[in-house]
C-alpha positions in Angstrom: 43.1 -15.1 8.7 43.1 -13.8 5.2 41.3 -16.6 3.8 38.6 -16.5 6.6 37.9 -12.7 5.7 37.5 -13.5 2.0 35.0 -16.3 2.7 33.4 -14.0 5.0 33.1 -11.0 2.3 32.2 -13.4 -0.4 29.3 -14.9 1.4 27.9 -11.2 2.5 28.1 -10.2 -1.3 26.3 -13.4 -2.3 23.5 -13.0 0.5 23.2 -9.2 -0.6 22.5 -10.1 -4.0 20.3 -12.8 -3.6 18.2 -10.4 -1.4 18.1 -7.9 -3.8 17.1 -10.2 -6.5 14.3 -11.7 -4.2 12.9 -8.3 -3.5 12.7 -7.4 -7.5 11.2 -11.0 -8.2 8.7 -10.1 -5.5 7.8 -6.4 -6.8 7.3 -8.0 -10.2 5.3 -10.8 -9.0 3.2 -8.2 -7.1 2.1 -6.4 -10.1 -0.8 -8.7 -11.2 -2.7 -6.1 -13.2 -0.5 -3.4 -15.2 -3.3 -1.2 -16.2 -4.0 1.6 -13.8 -6.6 4.4 -13.7 -4.5 7.0 -15.0 -3.5 5.0 -18.2 -4.8 6.0 -21.6 -4.3 5.0 -25.3 -5.0 7.0 -28.6 -6.2 5.2 -31.7 -6.4 6.3 -35.3 -9.5 4.9 -37.2 -9.6 4.5 -41.1 -12.5 3.2 -43.2 -12.5 2.1 -47.1 -15.7 1.2 -49.3 -15.8 -0.4 -52.8 -18.8 -1.6 -54.7 -19.7 -3.3 -58.0 -22.3 -0.6 -58.6 -22.8 2.9 -57.8 -23.8 2.4 -54.4 -22.6 5.2 -52.0 -20.7 4.3 -48.6 -23.0 4.2 -45.3 -22.9 7.0 -43.4 -21.6 5.5 -40.5 -18.6 4.4 -42.4 -17.8 7.8 -43.6 -18.4 9.1 -40.2 -15.5 7.3 -38.8 -13.2 7.5 -41.3 -9.7 9.2 -40.6 -10.9 10.0 -36.9 -8.9 9.8 -33.6 -10.2 7.9 -30.6 -8.9 8.3 -27.0 -9.5 5.2 -24.4 -9.2 6.7 -20.8 -9.1 4.0 -17.7 -11.2 5.6 -14.8 -11.3 2.8 -12.5 -9.4 -0.4 -12.0 -10.0 -2.8 -9.1 -8.7 -6.4 -9.1 -9.6 -6.8 -12.8 -12.9 -5.1 -12.6 -12.3 -1.8 -14.8 -14.2 1.1 -15.9 -13.1 3.0 -19.0 -14.5 6.0 -21.2 -13.8 6.0 -25.1 -14.0 9.6 -26.8 -14.8 9.2 -30.4 -13.9 12.3 -32.5 -16.2 11.8 -35.4 -17.2 14.0 -38.3 -20.7 14.7 -37.2 -19.3 15.4 -33.5 -17.9 13.7 -30.7 -19.2 11.0 -28.9 -18.2 9.5 -25.4 -19.3 6.1 -24.5 -18.5 4.2 -21.1 -17.5 0.6 -20.6 -17.4 -1.5 -17.4 -16.8 -5.0 -16.8 -14.4 -7.7 -15.8 -11.5 -8.5 -17.9 -11.6 -11.9 -16.8 -15.1 -12.8 -17.5 -16.1 -10.4 -20.1 -19.2 -9.5 -17.5 -20.7 -6.0 -18.4 -19.9 -4.2 -21.7 -16.2 -4.2 -22.3 -16.7 -4.7 -25.8 -13.1 -6.2 -26.4 -11.3 -2.9 -25.3 -9.4 -4.8 -22.6 -8.9 -8.4 -21.9 -6.8 -10.7 -19.3 -3.1 -10.6 -19.5 -0.7 -13.2 -20.8 -3.3 -15.1 -22.8 -2.1 -18.0 -24.9 -2.8 -19.8 -28.1 -6.3 -21.6 -27.5 -7.1 -19.5 -24.5 -10.8 -17.9 -24.7 -10.5 -14.2 -24.8 -12.7 -14.0 -21.9 -13.9 -17.1 -19.7 -16.5 -18.9 -21.6 -16.2 -16.9 -24.8 -16.1 -18.8 -28.1 -13.7 -16.3 -29.2 -10.2 -17.9 -28.9 -6.6 -16.6 -29.2 -5.3 -18.0 -32.6 -1.8 -16.9 -32.0 0.8 -14.8 -30.3 3.3 -12.9 -32.2 5.3 -9.7 -32.0 4.1 -6.6 -33.9 4.9 -2.9 -33.8 2.0 -0.7 -32.2 2.4 2.5 -30.8 6.2 2.5 -32.1 7.2 -0.3 -30.2 7.6 -3.9 -30.7 5.1 -5.5 -28.4 4.2 -9.4 -27.7 0.5 -9.3 -28.6 -2.3 -12.1 -29.1 -4.7 -12.4 -32.2 -7.9 -13.6 -32.7 -10.2 -13.8 -35.9 -13.6 -14.9 -36.3 -15.9 -14.7 -39.6 -19.7 -15.7 -39.7 -22.6 -14.9 -42.0 -25.8 -13.1 -41.1 -28.9 -12.0 -42.9 -29.4 -15.4 -44.4 -26.0 -15.4 -46.0 -26.4 -11.9 -47.7 -23.8 -10.6 -45.2 -20.4 -12.0 -44.4 -18.6 -10.4 -41.3 -14.8 -11.0 -41.0 -13.1 -9.4 -37.6 -9.6 -9.4 -36.6 -8.1 -8.3 -33.1 -5.0 -7.5 -31.4 -4.4 -7.0 -27.8 -1.2 -6.4 -26.2 -0.4 -9.6 -24.3 1.4 -8.3 -21.1 -1.3 -5.3 -20.3 -4.1 -6.8 -22.2 -5.0 -3.4 -23.7 -6.8 -3.5 -27.3 -4.0 -2.6 -29.9 -6.1 -2.7 -33.0 -8.6 -4.3 -35.5 -9.7 -5.0 -39.0 -13.5 -5.3 -39.4 -14.6 -6.2 -43.0 -18.2 -6.6 -44.1 -19.1 -8.2 -47.4 -22.4 -8.1 -49.3 -23.1 -11.3 -51.1 -25.5 -11.7 -53.9 -27.8 -14.8 -54.9 -25.1 -16.2 -56.8 -22.4 -16.0 -54.0 -20.4 -13.0 -55.6 -19.5 -10.1 -53.6 -21.5 -6.6 -54.3 -19.7 -4.5 -51.8 -16.9 -4.6 -49.3 -16.2 -2.4 -46.2 -13.3 -2.3 -44.3 -12.7 -0.5 -41.1 -9.3 -0.5 -39.5 -8.2 0.9 -36.0 -4.8 0.9 -34.7 -3.1 2.2 -31.4 -0.8 5.1 -32.0 0.0 6.4 -28.6 -0.3 5.3 -25.2 0.8 5.8 -21.6 1.7 1.9 -21.0 4.7 2.1 -23.2 6.8 4.7 -25.2 8.9 4.4 -28.2 12.6 3.2 -27.4 15.0 5.7 -27.7 18.6 4.9 -27.5 20.0 2.7 -24.8 17.4 1.1 -22.5 18.7 1.8 -19.1 16.2 0.3 -17.3 16.5 -3.1 -18.9 20.2 -3.3 -17.6 19.7 -1.4 -14.3 19.9 -4.6 -12.1 23.1 -5.7 -13.8 24.6 -2.3 -13.2 23.3 -2.5 -9.6 24.9 -5.8 -9.0 28.1 -4.7 -10.6 28.2 -1.6 -8.8 27.8 -3.7 -5.4 30.4 -6.0 -6.2 32.9 -3.1 -7.2 32.1 -1.3 -4.0 33.0 -4.5 -1.6 35.9 -5.2 -3.7 37.2 -1.8 -2.9 36.5 -2.0 0.7 38.4 -5.2 0.4 41.3 -3.5 -1.4 41.7 -1.1 1.4 41.3 -3.1 4.1 44.1 -5.5 2.6 46.3 -2.8 2.2 45.8 -1.5 5.7 46.4 -5.1 7.1 49.6 -5.4 5.0 50.9 -1.9 6.2 49.9 -3.1 10.0 52.1 -6.2 9.4 55.1 -4.7 7.7 55.2 -2.1 10.9 54.9 -5.1 13.3 57.6 -6.6 11.5 59.9 -3.4 11.6 59.1 -3.1 15.4 60.0 -6.6 15.9 63.7 -6.0 14.1 64.4 -3.1 15.9 63.7 -4.9 19.3 66.1 -7.5 18.2 
């Protein structure tokens, strides 16, 4: 009888944990797109300029140096998004609105958001020539995040201008994390006469927060499973003790009758 009870209890515990795991997996799988209409991100933008002569930096470059930009999601629907970017420039505040598909790049998203879980060799958008060069872990907004990296360079104005661009996106959410845009002016002999660099970097976002102390959420299901097991074990111990007590009372009653 005791063996049968133990087997039934073990089966119930196993089934309960299995169902709990299934619910957790289903919930995670259902979250196809992790960015919502309430999410936001703040960026710090810096620029530098150097030239061989006494050339002054372009006004646009000075205007964005040491400024803060804020991205605000406005609408998210199955990968089609609408967002605004508020640029607090030195000559005033500018608000730009971007919208389109994170999968195809339709519209004017301008790389602010891309598809999730991109891998090496994947195009940033379907049919795009810009492809992911590597995946890595790097700190953005105070947290080490899995990110995707893409880079490209090209000459313009008959070879007088070389543009080099590096981009980072969070791999899990697709949100833009940072970039480095470099422009080099080339003279007729192939020498560089001036260089401008603009760097943007995400400094804060609603999508994740800096880790502080023990991350309970990462181990919540382990604690939950352990608590469930301990609960059933406690129930079993109480039940087993009651059963022993009844058995002893029956034995005493049997001895008295004799």
